[in-house]
C-alpha positions in Angstrom: 68.7 51.5 -33.4 65.4 53.9 -33.1 66.9 56.8 -34.6 68.3 54.4 -37.3 65.0 52.8 -38.3 63.3 56.6 -38.1 65.7 58.2 -40.7 64.8 54.9 -42.8 61.1 55.7 -42.8 60.5 59.3 -42.2 60.2 61.3 -45.4 61.9 64.3 -45.9 58.6 66.5 -46.0 58.0 65.4 -42.2 61.7 65.8 -41.5 61.6 69.2 -41.6 61.8 71.9 -39.1 58.7 73.6 -39.6 56.3 71.8 -41.2 53.1 73.9 -43.2 50.3 71.9 -45.2 48.1 73.2 -47.5 44.6 74.3 -46.7 43.0 71.3 -48.5 45.5 68.7 -46.9 42.8 65.9 -46.0 44.2 65.2 -42.5 46.1 68.7 -41.1 43.8 71.3 -43.5 40.7 72.6 -43.1 39.4 73.4 -46.6 40.2 76.4 -48.2 38.2 79.9 -46.9 34.9 80.5 -48.2 35.9 84.1 -49.0 36.2 84.6 -52.6 40.1 85.0 -53.4 41.4 83.9 -49.8 43.4 81.2 -49.8 44.0 80.8 -46.0 42.9 77.4 -44.1 39.2 77.6 -42.8 38.4 76.8 -39.0 35.3 78.6 -37.7 32.0 78.8 -40.4 34.0 77.4 -43.3 36.0 80.8 -42.9 39.7 81.3 -41.7 40.2 82.8 -38.5 40.8 86.6 -39.5 37.5 86.7 -42.1 35.6 85.0 -39.1 36.4 87.7 -36.7 35.9 90.3 -39.4 32.2 88.8 -39.5 31.7 88.7 -36.0 32.6 92.5 -35.6 30.4 93.2 -38.5 27.4 91.6 -36.7 27.4 88.3 -38.3 25.6 88.8 -41.6 24.4 86.8 -44.5 27.0 84.4 -45.0 26.6 83.9 -48.7 27.2 87.7 -48.9 29.8 88.5 -46.5 32.3 85.8 -48.5 31.3 87.3 -52.2 31.6 91.2 -51.3 34.3 91.0 -48.3 38.5 92.0 -49.1 40.0 88.7 -49.4 42.9 90.4 -47.9 43.6 90.6 -44.3 44.4 94.2 -42.5 48.2 94.1 -42.9 47.9 93.1 -46.4 45.7 96.0 -47.7 47.0 98.9 -49.1 47.5 102.0 -47.1 45.7 105.1 -48.0 47.1 107.9 -50.4 47.2 111.4 -50.5 43.8 113.1 -51.7 45.9 115.3 -54.2 45.0 113.9 -57.4 48.6 112.4 -59.1 50.1 112.3 -55.7 51.5 108.9 -54.2 52.6 109.7 -50.9 50.7 108.1 -48.1 48.6 109.9 -45.7 50.0 112.0 -42.9 47.0 114.4 -41.9 43.4 115.5 -43.0 43.7 113.2 -46.0 46.9 114.8 -47.5 50.7 113.7 -47.6 53.0 115.5 -45.2 54.2 117.9 -48.1 50.7 119.0 -49.3 49.6 119.1 -45.7 52.7 121.9 -45.2 51.5 123.7 -48.1 47.9 123.7 -47.6 48.8 124.6 -43.9 51.1 127.5 -44.6 48.5 128.7 -47.1 46.2 129.7 -44.0 44.2 126.6 -44.5 42.0 127.6 -47.1 39.0 125.5 -48.2 40.0 122.2 -49.2 38.1 121.5 -52.2 39.0 124.4 -53.8 42.6 124.3 -53.0 42.6 120.7 -54.1 41.6 121.8 -57.5 44.9 123.6 -57.9 47.5 122.3 -56.1 51.3 123.5 -55.5 54.1 121.3 -56.9 56.1 119.0 -54.2 59.1 117.1 -54.9 58.3 113.4 -56.1 60.4 110.3 -55.8 62.3 108.5 -58.6 60.3 107.5 -61.5 58.8 104.1 -60.8 60.1 104.2 -57.2 57.8 102.5 -54.8 57.4 101.2 -51.1 59.5 97.8 -50.7 56.5 96.1 -48.9 55.0 94.1 -51.8 51.5 94.9 -52.1 51.9 98.8 -51.5 52.1 101.1 -54.3 52.8 104.2 -52.3 55.9 106.5 -52.8 58.6 105.6 -50.8 59.0 108.5 -47.7 62.2 110.8 -47.7 64.5 108.7 -49.6 63.6 105.6 -47.7 62.4 102.3 -48.5 59.3 102.6 -47.0 56.4 104.4 -47.2 55.5 107.1 -44.5 52.8 104.3 -43.2 55.0 101.3 -43.5 57.9 103.8 -42.3 56.4 104.7 -38.8 55.7 100.9 -38.3 59.2 100.1 -38.8 60.4 102.8 -36.4 58.0 101.7 -33.9 59.4 98.4 -33.8 62.7 99.6 -33.6 64.3 99.6 -37.1 64.9 95.8 -37.8 66.9 94.4 -40.7 64.8 95.9 -43.6 64.4 92.4 -45.5 63.4 90.8 -42.3 60.5 93.5 -41.9 59.3 93.0 -45.3 58.7 89.1 -45.1 56.2 89.9 -42.4 54.3 91.5 -45.2 54.4 88.9 -47.5 51.1 87.3 -48.4 50.1 85.2 -44.9 48.7 81.7 -46.6 49.0 79.8 -42.9 48.9 81.7 -39.6 50.7 81.1 -36.7 48.4 78.5 -35.0 48.6 76.7 -38.6 52.0 76.1 -38.5 54.2 73.3 -36.9 57.1 74.1 -35.4 59.2 70.9 -34.5 62.6 72.7 -33.9 61.8 73.2 -30.6 62.3 69.4 -29.5 65.3 67.6 -29.4 66.7 65.6 -32.5 65.0 62.0 -31.5 61.8 63.5 -30.4 61.3 65.5 -33.5 61.9 62.2 -35.7 59.4 60.4 -33.6 56.9 63.3 -34.0 57.2 63.7 -37.4 57.0 60.0 -37.9 53.5 59.6 -36.1 52.4 63.0 -38.2 53.5 61.1 -41.3 51.7 57.8 -40.2 48.5 59.7 -39.9 48.6 61.3 -43.1 49.0 57.9 -44.5 46.1 56.5 -42.6 43.7 59.5 -42.9 41.1 58.3 -40.6 41.0 61.3 -38.8 41.9 65.5 -39.0 44.4 66.6 -36.7 44.6 70.5 -36.1 47.9 72.1 -36.3 47.6 73.8 -33.0 46.9 70.4 -31.3 49.9 69.0 -32.4 52.1 72.8 -31.2 50.0 71.9 -27.8 51.6 68.6 -27.8 55.0 69.8 -28.6 55.0 72.3 -25.7 53.7 69.6 -23.1 56.6 67.6 -24.5 59.1 70.6 -24.0 58.1 71.0 -20.3 58.2 67.5 -19.4 62.0 67.3 -21.0 61.6 63.8 -22.4 64.0 62.8 -24.9 61.9 60.0 -26.4 58.1 58.9 -26.4 59.4 55.4 -25.3 61.1 57.0 -22.1 57.7 56.3 -20.0 55.2 53.8 -20.8 51.8 54.8 -21.6 50.1 55.0 -17.8 53.3 57.3 -17.0 52.3 59.4 -19.9 48.7 59.4 -19.0 49.8 60.8 -15.4 52.2 63.4 -16.6 50.1 64.9 -19.1 47.1 64.6 -17.1 48.9 67.3 -14.8 50.0 69.3 -17.6 46.7 69.5 -19.8 44.0 67.8 -17.4 40.9 68.7 -20.2 43.1 68.7 -23.4 41.6 65.0 -24.9 42.8 65.8 -28.1 46.3 66.2 -27.2 46.4 63.4 -24.9 45.0 60.9 -27.8 47.5 62.0 -30.1 50.3 61.6 -27.6 49.0 58.0 -27.2 48.7 57.4 -31.0 52.5 58.9 -31.4 53.7 56.5 -29.0 52.1 53.5 -29.9 53.2 54.3 -33.9 56.8 54.7 -32.4 56.6 51.7 -30.5 54.9 49.5 -33.1 57.9 50.4 -35.3 60.8 49.2 -32.8 58.7 46.1 -32.0 57.4 45.2 -35.8 57.7 41.7 -36.9 54.4 40.0 -37.0 53.3 37.0 -35.4 57.1 36.0 -34.8 57.3 39.0 -33.0 54.4 39.2 -31.1 53.5 35.6 -29.8 56.6 35.5 -26.9 55.2 38.6 -25.3 52.7 38.5 -22.5 50.6 41.2 -24.1 49.3 41.3 -27.7 49.1 44.1 -29.2 46.3 43.0 -31.9 47.0 46.4 -34.2 50.4 45.4 -35.1 48.5 42.0 -36.1 46.1 43.4 -38.4 43.4 44.1 -36.2 41.5 47.3 -36.0 41.5 49.4 -33.4 43.6 49.3 -30.4 42.6 46.2 -28.6 45.2 43.8 -27.1 45.2 40.4 -25.4 46.7 40.2 -22.0 48.0 36.7 -20.8 50.0 38.0 -17.7 46.8 36.7 -15.3 47.8 33.2 -16.5 50.6 32.7 -14.2 51.2 28.9 -14.8 53.9 28.0 -17.2 52.7 25.0 -18.1 49.3 26.5 -19.1 50.1 29.8 -20.9 52.0 28.9 -24.1 49.3 26.4 -24.9 46.3 29.1 -24.5 48.8 31.3 -26.6 49.1 28.7 -29.2 45.3 27.7 -29.1 44.2 31.7 -29.8 46.8 32.2 -32.4 45.6 29.3 -34.1 42.1 30.4 -33.8 42.8 33.8 -34.5 44.4 32.6 -37.9 41.6 30.6 -39.0 39.5 33.5 -39.0 38.2 33.9 -35.6 37.0 37.2 -34.5 38.9 39.1 -31.8 35.9 39.5 -29.8 35.3 35.8 -29.6 39.1 35.2 -29.0 38.8 37.7 -26.1 36.2 35.5 -24.3 38.2 32.4 -25.1 41.1 34.1 -22.8 38.7 35.2 -20.5 37.6 31.5 -20.1 41.2 30.1 -20.0 42.3 33.0 -17.5 39.0 31.5 -14.9 40.1 28.1 -15.6 43.9 29.1 -14.6 43.3 30.7 -11.8 41.1 27.5 -10.7 44.0 25.3 -10.8 46.1 27.7 -8.9 43.8 27.5 -6.1 43.6 23.7 -6.8 47.4 23.1 -6.4 47.3 21.6 -10.1 51.0 22.2 -11.5 50.9 20.2 -14.7 49.1 19.5 -17.6 49.2 15.6 -16.9 47.3 16.3 -13.4 43.9 17.5 -15.4 41.8 14.5 -15.4 38.4 14.1 -15.4 38.1 14.5 -11.4 39.5 17.9 -12.1 37.4 19.0 -14.7 34.2 17.9 -12.4 35.5 20.2 -9.6 36.0 22.9 -11.9 32.3 22.1 -13.5 31.0 22.4 -9.9 32.8 25.5 -8.9 31.9 27.2 -12.3 28.2 25.9 -11.5 28.4 27.9 -8.0 29.7 31.3 -9.7 27.4 31.5 -12.6 24.3 29.1 -11.6 23.4 28.8 -15.9 23.5 31.8 -17.2 24.4 32.7 -20.5 27.8 33.0 -19.6 27.9 29.4 -17.7 27.8 27.4 -21.1 30.0 29.8 -23.2 32.9 29.0 -20.4 32.6 25.4 -20.7 32.5 25.5 -24.5 35.7 27.7 -24.6 37.4 25.3 -22.2 36.3 21.9 -24.1 37.4 24.0 -27.4 40.8 24.2 -25.7 41.3 20.8 -24.7 40.1 19.2 -27.9 42.4 21.1 -29.7 45.7 20.3 -27.5 44.5 16.7 -28.1 43.8 17.1 -31.9 47.0 18.8 -32.6 49.3 17.1 -30.5 50.4 20.0 -28.7 51.2 18.5 -25.5 50.6 14.7 -25.5 50.9 14.8 -21.5 47.2 15.5 -21.3 45.7 13.0 -20.2 42.7 10.9 -22.4 39.6 10.8 -19.8 40.3 14.8 -19.4 37.1 15.2 -21.3 33.8 17.7 -21.1 30.5 15.7 -22.2 27.2 17.1 -23.9 25.6 16.4 -20.3 28.1 19.0 -18.8 26.6 22.1 -20.5 23.6 23.7 -18.4 20.3 23.6 -19.8 19.6 26.8 -21.7 16.2 28.3 -21.4 14.3 29.3 -24.5 13.9 33.3 -24.7 11.1 34.4 -26.5 11.8 36.6 -29.6 11.5 40.0 -28.8 9.3 41.2 -31.5 7.7 44.6 -31.4 3.8 45.2 -31.2 1.8 46.0 -34.1 0.8 48.8 -32.3 4.2 49.9 -31.8 5.0 49.3 -35.2 2.3 51.3 -36.3 3.3 54.0 -35.1 7.4 53.6 -36.0 6.5 52.9 -39.5 4.2 55.9 -39.9 5.4 58.2 -42.6 4.9 61.7 -40.8 7.0 59.8 -38.0 9.8 58.7 -40.3 10.1 62.6 -41.8 10.7 63.7 -38.1 14.2 62.2 -38.4 16.8 65.3 -38.8 19.0 63.3 -40.7 18.1 61.4 -43.6 20.5 59.2 -43.3 19.2 57.9 -40.0 15.9 57.6 -41.4 16.9 55.6 -44.0 19.0 52.8 -42.0 15.9 52.7 -39.9 14.1 51.9 -42.9 16.3 49.3 -43.8 16.4 47.7 -40.1 12.9 47.3 -40.5 12.1 45.9 -43.8 15.1 43.9 -44.2 16.0 42.5 -40.5 19.5 43.2 -40.9 22.0 43.6 -37.9 22.9 47.4 -36.6 26.6 46.8 -38.0 25.6 45.2 -41.2 23.3 48.3 -42.2 25.7 51.0 -41.2 28.3 49.4 -43.2 26.7 48.9 -46.7 29.1 49.9 -49.4 27.6 52.8 -51.9 26.9 50.3 -54.8 25.2 48.1 -52.3 21.9 47.0 -54.8 21.9 44.5 -57.5 19.6 43.2 -59.8 18.6 39.5 -60.8 17.7 38.6 -64.5 14.3 40.2 -63.9 15.0 43.3 -62.8 14.4 42.9 -59.3 16.0 44.9 -56.5 18.6 42.8 -54.1 20.1 44.6 -50.9 23.7 43.2 -51.1 25.6 43.4 -47.4 28.3 41.3 -45.5 27.3 39.1 -42.9 29.6 39.9 -40.2 28.8 37.7 -37.8 28.8 34.8 -40.3 31.6 36.3 -42.6 29.9 36.0 -46.0 28.1 37.8 -48.5 24.8 38.0 -48.4 21.7 39.1 -50.7 17.9 40.1 -49.6 15.1 41.2 -51.4 14.0 44.7 -51.5 11.2 46.9 -52.8 10.8 49.3 -55.3 10.1 52.1 -52.6 13.3 51.2 -50.6 15.8 51.2 -53.7 14.6 54.7 -54.7 15.0 55.8 -51.2 18.8 54.0 -51.3 19.6 55.6 -54.8 18.6 59.2 -53.2 21.3 58.6 -50.6 23.8 57.7 -53.1 23.3 60.7 -54.8 23.8 62.5 -51.6 26.8 61.2 -50.3 28.3 61.4 -54.0 31.4 59.2 -54.4 31.9 57.9 -50.9 32.7 54.5 -50.9 30.1 53.3 -47.6 26.4 54.3 -48.1 26.3 56.2 -44.4 29.8 57.9 -44.2 30.5 59.5 -40.9 29.8 63.3 -41.2 33.0 64.5 -38.8 36.4 63.2 -38.7 36.3 61.2 -41.7 38.7 62.8 -44.4 38.4 59.9 -47.1 34.7 59.2 -46.1 35.3 55.6 -45.8 34.5 55.4 -41.7 30.7 54.8 -41.6 28.3 56.1 -38.8 28.8 54.2 -35.4 26.2 52.0 -34.3 26.5 54.5 -31.0 25.8 57.4 -32.8 22.8 56.0 -34.8 21.2 54.5 -31.1 21.4 58.2 -29.6 19.7 59.3 -32.6 17.3 56.7 -32.6 16.4 57.3 -29.3 15.6 61.3 -29.5 13.6 60.3 -32.4 11.2 58.0 -30.4 11.0 60.7 -27.7 10.2 63.2 -30.1 7.6 61.0 -31.8 6.4 60.3 -28.3 5.7 56.0 -29.3 3.8 54.5 -26.9 2.7 50.8 -25.8 -0.7 49.5 -25.4 -0.4 50.7 -21.9 0.4 54.4 -22.7 4.2 54.0 -21.7 7.2 55.4 -23.3 8.4 52.8 -25.7 12.1 51.3 -25.4 13.5 49.7 -28.1 17.0 48.1 -29.4 17.6 48.1 -33.4 17.9 44.5 -33.0 14.3 43.9 -32.5 13.6 44.9 -35.8 15.3 41.9 -36.9 12.7 39.3 -34.4 9.7 41.7 -35.6 10.5 40.9 -39.4 11.1 37.1 -38.8 8.0 36.7 -36.6 5.8 39.0 -39.2 7.1 36.3 -42.1 6.1 33.5 -39.9 2.6 34.7 -39.2 2.3 35.2 -43.1 3.2 31.5 -43.7 6.4 32.4 -45.2 8.0 29.0 -45.6 10.5 28.6 -42.5 13.4 27.8 -45.4 12.6 31.0 -46.9 12.6 33.2 -43.8 15.9 31.6 -43.0 17.5 32.9 -46.1 16.1 36.2 -45.8 17.1 37.0 -42.2 20.7 34.8 -43.4 20.3 32.6 -40.3 23.3 29.8 -40.5 21.0 27.3 -38.9 16.9 26.2 -39.2 17.5 26.2 -35.4 17.5 30.0 -34.9 14.1 30.1 -37.5 12.7 28.0 -35.8 12.6 30.4 -32.8 9.8 32.3 -34.6 8.1 29.4 -35.7 7.3 28.9 -32.0 5.8 32.3 -31.4 3.4 31.4 -34.8 2.0 28.1 -33.1 1.7 29.3 -29.8 -0.5 32.1 -31.8 -2.6 30.0 -33.7 -3.0 27.3 -30.8 -4.2 30.3 -28.4 -7.0 31.5 -31.0 -8.0 27.8 -31.9 -8.5 26.9 -28.1 -10.8 30.2 -27.6 -12.9 29.4 -30.5 -16.1 27.6 -30.7 -15.9 24.4 -31.9 -18.7 22.2 -33.2 -19.5 19.0 -35.1 -22.2 18.0 -37.7 -24.3 17.6 -35.2 -23.8 21.4 -33.9 -22.7 19.8 -30.5 -20.1 21.8 -29.1 -16.7 20.2 -29.2 -15.0 20.8 -25.9 -11.2 20.9 -25.4 -9.4 22.1 -22.2 -6.6 23.7 -22.6 -5.3 23.0 -19.3 -6.1 19.3 -19.4 -3.7 16.3 -19.1 -4.9 15.6 -23.0 -4.1 19.3 -24.3 -1.0 19.0 -26.0 -1.6 15.7 -27.3 -5.1 17.2 -29.0 -3.2 20.3 -30.6 -0.9 18.0 -31.8 -3.7 15.7 -33.7 -5.5 19.2 -34.5 -2.2 20.4 -36.3 -1.7 17.0 -38.0 -5.1 17.0 -39.2 -4.9 20.4 -40.9 -2.0 18.9 -42.8 -3.6 15.3 -43.6 -7.2 16.6 -44.6 -7.2 20.1 -46.3 -10.7 20.7 -45.9 -12.3 24.0 -47.2 -14.9 24.4 -44.4 -13.3 22.7 -41.6 -10.7 20.4 -40.1 -10.8 16.6 -39.8 -10.9 15.0 -36.2 -9.9 11.4 -37.5 -7.2 9.9 -35.4 -4.3 10.2 -38.1 -4.0 6.1 -38.2 -7.3 5.5 -39.5 -8.8 6.0 -43.2 -11.7 8.0 -43.7 -14.9 5.9 -44.8 -16.6 9.2 -45.7 -14.5 10.2 -48.8 -15.9 13.5 -50.5 -18.6 13.5 -47.5 -17.1 15.4 -44.6 -20.5 17.0 -43.7 -21.9 13.4 -43.1 -18.8 12.7 -41.0 -18.8 12.0 -37.6 -15.3 13.3 -37.1 -15.6 16.8 -38.8 -15.3 19.9 -36.6 -15.9 23.5 -37.6 -16.0 26.8 -36.1 -17.3 30.2 -36.9 -14.3 31.2 -38.7 -15.9 29.0 -41.7 -19.3 30.4 -41.3 -19.3 32.2 -44.4 -18.3 29.0 -46.4 -21.0 27.2 -44.9 -23.8 30.0 -45.7 -22.3 29.8 -49.4 -22.2 26.2 -49.5 -26.0 26.0 -48.3 -27.1 28.1 -51.2 -25.0 25.9 -53.6 -27.1 23.2 -52.0 -30.5 24.6 -52.4 -29.5 24.5 -56.4 -28.4 21.7 -56.7 -31.8 20.1 -54.9 -34.3 22.3 -56.9 -32.4 21.4 -60.1 -32.6 17.3 -58.7 -36.4 17.8 -57.9 -37.3 19.2 -61.3 -35.5 16.4 -63.0 -36.8 13.9 -60.5 -33.3 12.7 -59.5 -34.7 10.7 -56.2 -31.3 9.7 -55.2 -29.7 13.0 -55.5 -32.3 14.7 -53.6 -32.1 12.5 -51.0 -28.2 12.9 -50.5 -28.4 16.4 -50.7 -31.0 16.9 -48.3 -28.9 15.0 -45.5 -26.0 17.7 -46.7 -28.9 20.6 -46.0 -29.6 19.4 -42.8 -25.9 18.9 -41.4 -25.5 22.6 -42.8 -28.7 24.3 -41.0 -27.6 22.6 -38.0 -24.1 23.4 -38.0 -24.9 27.1 -38.9 -27.6 27.6 -36.4 -25.0 26.3 -33.5 -22.4 28.8 -34.7 -24.9 31.6 -34.7 -26.1 31.1 -31.3 -22.4 31.4 -30.1 -22.3 34.0 -27.3 -18.9 34.8 -28.0 -18.8 35.4 -31.5 -17.6 38.7 -32.5 -16.1 39.5 -29.2 -12.8 40.9 -28.5 -10.4 38.2 -28.5 -12.5 35.8 -30.1 -11.8 36.1 -33.8 -10.9 33.2 -36.0 -7.7 32.2 -35.5 -6.7 32.5 -39.2 -8.1 35.8 -39.4 -6.0 36.5 -36.0 -2.7 35.4 -37.9 -3.2 37.6 -40.8 -3.9 40.5 -38.8 -1.0 39.8 -36.6 1.2 40.0 -40.0 
């Protein structure tokens, strides 16, 4: 069965006993040697093995000069030296002369060689056009043999092998032995399996595979005596290969990849074939990687099929694999509880059982974040069973209510302090990133608030303009599974354009630099984080206490949200910029803004129109109500120089006369406006007195008196100008 399937899918070029790949092969090649004229595969410093060794032997000269000047042929392909006598085509024997000319020179008692070479004696020459049988050798054959003297000596030393076989050894080498895959050492079945695995790796060019690694695997398989990769489980192979090659991780990875490919070929069939298995291999169902869902821990025969059906339905509706794994974990825990409680059927799960389970869950998790998730997953499962009528024996009272969920504590936003952000955003520090791609990722995270996974997966053409030509960053919000846009500035647009030029035709903006033949795989989040931590250490970024800063990329998202709220950007606009799914998430940042403003309001000195201090106890029983009243006053009475203290239930009897109103309250924040207002009142008074307008003079005298009392009282504030007592509005602006 397996052999028939393999014969049906393995292409002829992967069925051969010996596989030789071109140097430019995207998976098995390494690119052509950088030495001009050499067509062999590059493996070290962009050179083939032979030229790399020659470069090292010459003392590692300048690579560009060496690649341009060195002989592209290896020593075996270089022509042998010929006799020094002009016109002689024999190979050198001694003293730079062929054997015949050396004999003539020796018999003449070895006269001065340059003078002797000017008029050498004649010797016997081969037939016209006769040359050595070695293709690249132009020397005359020696003593009527097929080879020149040097090659004839080599032929004799090697035991006079067949002439044709010997000649083939000197054909130009385009692939050395370590670049050749010999599958003829394996049995017929195993040979087809390895050929199929190599074919799959070529068809899915996600990483490179050196032929030397394949040959190491071939030798290991030969030593095991296995007839098929499926003769042993993956764990058994891991143990056996661990003994044969304990340090060769590439060999083990290739072995597991080959076995999984062959196993998937045998077990192929989509959901129809996978559903009944106790372990789902998710790669067979179109998911990336080698993740799986293991149902073996749910032993109850009445529960396992329902859990499988529930997860299949959720996955088919677009649920992510991580969320499905959490659901399986929650139901596995519930199954263990049912087994301990002696529950043997779905009909036994009533409200009483659920209450016992909720108590058991609370004892273990005690309100932690996973606590609510476990309850939610079980609730979703019970609801789906009832909604889709998968099993009508589920009691109607088996319900979970909103009161069953633990109260979640509100966690404060993790925005970074502006002191830290000033160091992070400093151009000199950003320039210290060794890789410009990592630097650009950092700038994108700071200015757009993207999640790290979304930023690293940006497509090459990620910038789109609107009707006015303003640039927007287009990305896929993987958490919400939707396309999103965020506005960017011209500077960031220019930086992205530079990165697009650097990566040329790569389909993603940040391609992984290694093991990425088609350049479609983005930089891994773990790779960026390591680069970020090294960069923070090299820049010596410190907090307010002088301690090294430890941050995560996601904190820049919190920082952007907090900055926008503190700049009074409408909450709905912030929600759209961060692409939150609900206003509740954005309100998380709004709470920080509210507490910031309130702290400065409580710290500021507040006076009324008589100059008397208005006291608000921040710890008093009416503190919350006073703050709510003050916030409502800001909304209902938008005054240019203070706030209205009138209860919102009453109407104002002092329209356009707030400075004579007993409910008026102001702070040092508005001193500049009060002084400016006083100057205007003085001008009005002077003009009114000149015109004899007694009524206008009386009204403005009252306003002038109020202004004088307010300014005098605020000028006497002992905390004015002290650190931490700046006006609320100024503090908020600085924080943004």
